[in-house]
C-alpha positions as CSV (number, residue, x, y, z in Angstrom):
1,M,-24.0,-0.4,-14.5
2,N,-26.1,-3.0,-11.9
3,Q,-25.0,-3.8,-8.4
4,H,-22.9,-7.4,-9.7
5,D,-20.7,-4.7,-11.8
6,Y,-20.4,-2.3,-8.5
7,L,-19.8,-5.0,-6.7
8,E,-17.0,-6.8,-9.0
9,L,-15.6,-3.1,-9.4
10,A,-15.0,-2.4,-5.4
11,R,-13.8,-5.9,-5.7
12,E,-11.2,-5.3,-8.5
13,C,-10.3,-2.1,-6.9
14,G,-9.2,-4.1,-3.3
15,Q,-7.3,-6.8,-5.2
16,N,-5.6,-3.7,-6.8
17,I,-4.4,-1.8,-4.0
18,G,-3.2,-5.6,-2.6
19,G,-1.2,-5.9,-5.5
20,D,0.0,-2.1,-5.3
21,L,0.8,-3.3,-1.3
22,A,3.3,-6.0,-2.3
23,Q,4.9,-4.5,-5.4
24,L,5.8,-1.8,-2.5
25,L,7.3,-4.2,-0.3
26,T,9.3,-6.0,-3.3
27,I,10.7,-2.4,-3.9
28,T,11.2,-1.7,0.0
29,F,12.9,-4.9,0.0
30,A,15.2,-4.8,-2.6
31,M,16.1,-1.3,-1.5
32,V,16.9,-2.7,1.7
33,I,19.3,-5.2,0.0
34,A,20.8,-2.4,-1.9
35,I,21.7,-0.8,1.6
36,Y,23.0,-3.8,3.6
37,Y,25.6,-4.7,0.5
38,F,26.2,-1.0,-1.4
39,L,24.4,2.1,-0.1
40,H,25.9,2.3,3.1
41,Q,29.6,2.7,1.9
42,A,28.1,5.3,-0.8
43,G,28.6,9.1,-0.4
44,M,26.0,11.3,0.8
45,R,25.0,12.1,-3.3
46,M,24.6,8.8,-4.0
47,K,22.6,7.8,-0.9
48,I,20.2,11.1,-1.8
49,F,19.8,9.7,-5.6
50,A,18.7,6.6,-4.8
51,F,16.4,8.0,-2.2
52,A,15.1,10.0,-4.7
53,L,14.5,7.5,-6.8
54,Y,12.6,5.1,-4.0
55,A,10.9,7.5,-2.9
56,M,9.6,8.8,-6.9
57,G,8.5,5.1,-7.0
58,M,6.6,5.0,-3.5
59,L,4.9,8.2,-4.6
60,I,3.3,6.8,-7.6
61,Y,2.1,4.0,-5.9
62,L,0.6,6.0,-3.1
63,G,-1.1,7.6,-6.2
64,M,-2.2,4.6,-7.7
65,M,-3.6,3.4,-4.2
66,L,-5.1,6.3,-3.6
67,T,-7.4,6.2,-6.7
68,E,-7.8,2.8,-6.7
69,S,-9.5,3.6,-3.1
70,I,-11.5,6.9,-4.8
71,V,-13.0,5.0,-7.1
72,R,-13.2,1.4,-4.5
73,G,-15.6,4.1,-2.0
74,G,-17.5,5.0,-5.4
75,A,-18.5,1.6,-6.3
76,I,-20.0,1.1,-2.4
77,V,-21.4,4.4,-2.3
78,A,-23.2,3.1,-5.4
79,L,-23.5,0.0,-3.5
80,R,-25.1,1.6,-0.6
81,A,-27.5,3.4,-3.0
82,I,-30.1,0.5,-4.0
83,P,-32.8,-0.6,-1.3
84,Q,-32.1,-2.7,0.9
85,K,-34.6,-5.1,-0.3
86,D,-33.3,-5.1,-3.9
87,Q,-29.8,-6.2,-3.2
88,S,-28.4,-9.1,-3.7
89,M,-27.0,-11.7,-0.8
90,P,-22.9,-10.9,-1.5
91,V,-23.9,-7.6,-1.7
92,Q,-25.4,-7.4,1.5
93,M,-22.7,-9.3,2.9
94,Y,-19.5,-7.0,1.1
95,L,-21.8,-4.1,2.3
96,A,-21.7,-5.6,6.0
97,I,-17.8,-6.6,5.8
98,S,-17.1,-3.2,4.3
99,Q,-18.4,-1.5,7.5
100,S,-17.2,-3.6,10.2
101,W,-14.0,-3.2,12.2
102,V,-12.3,-5.0,9.7
103,S,-12.3,-2.9,7.1
104,I,-11.4,-0.1,9.1
105,L,-8.5,-2.0,10.7
106,E,-7.4,-3.1,7.0
107,S,-7.0,0.5,5.9
108,V,-5.8,1.8,9.2
109,L,-3.1,-1.0,8.8
110,L,-2.2,-0.7,5.3
111,N,-1.3,3.3,5.6
112,V,0.8,2.7,8.5
113,A,2.9,-0.1,7.3
114,Y,3.5,2.6,3.8
115,W,5.0,5.7,6.2
116,V,6.5,2.1,8.0
117,L,8.3,1.2,4.7
118,W,9.5,4.8,4.0
119,I,10.1,6.1,7.0
120,G,12.3,2.6,8.2
121,V,14.0,3.3,4.3
122,A,14.7,6.8,4.9
123,Y,16.7,5.4,8.7
124,L,18.6,2.6,7.2
125,L,20.0,4.6,4.5
126,F,21.1,7.6,6.3
127,F,21.2,6.9,9.3
128,W,22.1,3.0,10.6
129,K,25.5,2.0,10.4
130,R,25.9,-1.9,9.3
131,P,28.0,-4.1,12.1
132,D,31.9,-5.0,11.7
133,K,31.8,-8.5,10.8
134,A,34.6,-9.1,13.0
135,P,33.5,-11.4,15.7
136,A,33.8,-9.9,19.3
């Protein structure tokens, strides 16, 4: 593979991770809606079953995101192995941004968002009480 193939691979992996995050948000918002309208009235068995299904989906996407992250990391390592004088300008710029605070912050926020979604759904499902509809 040449440097442009590695660059494209790294960029595709980043896009796939973004797509996976979008799917996580979608299933989380679907779960929040289900909790609000239906599951808050359900028994504990139904809540546990719903959360188990949600957790399986979250774990599947976690695995997919980790796989993409590992492949992206390998592509970046391969790009760094190319002598700088032989790197094209897009490769140099991509490597510069991948080593910056922006990339670190992106990674931290992605991890935090994943756990906030998961813990948030668990809280809403098992501890949140829907307020009465009657005005005070």
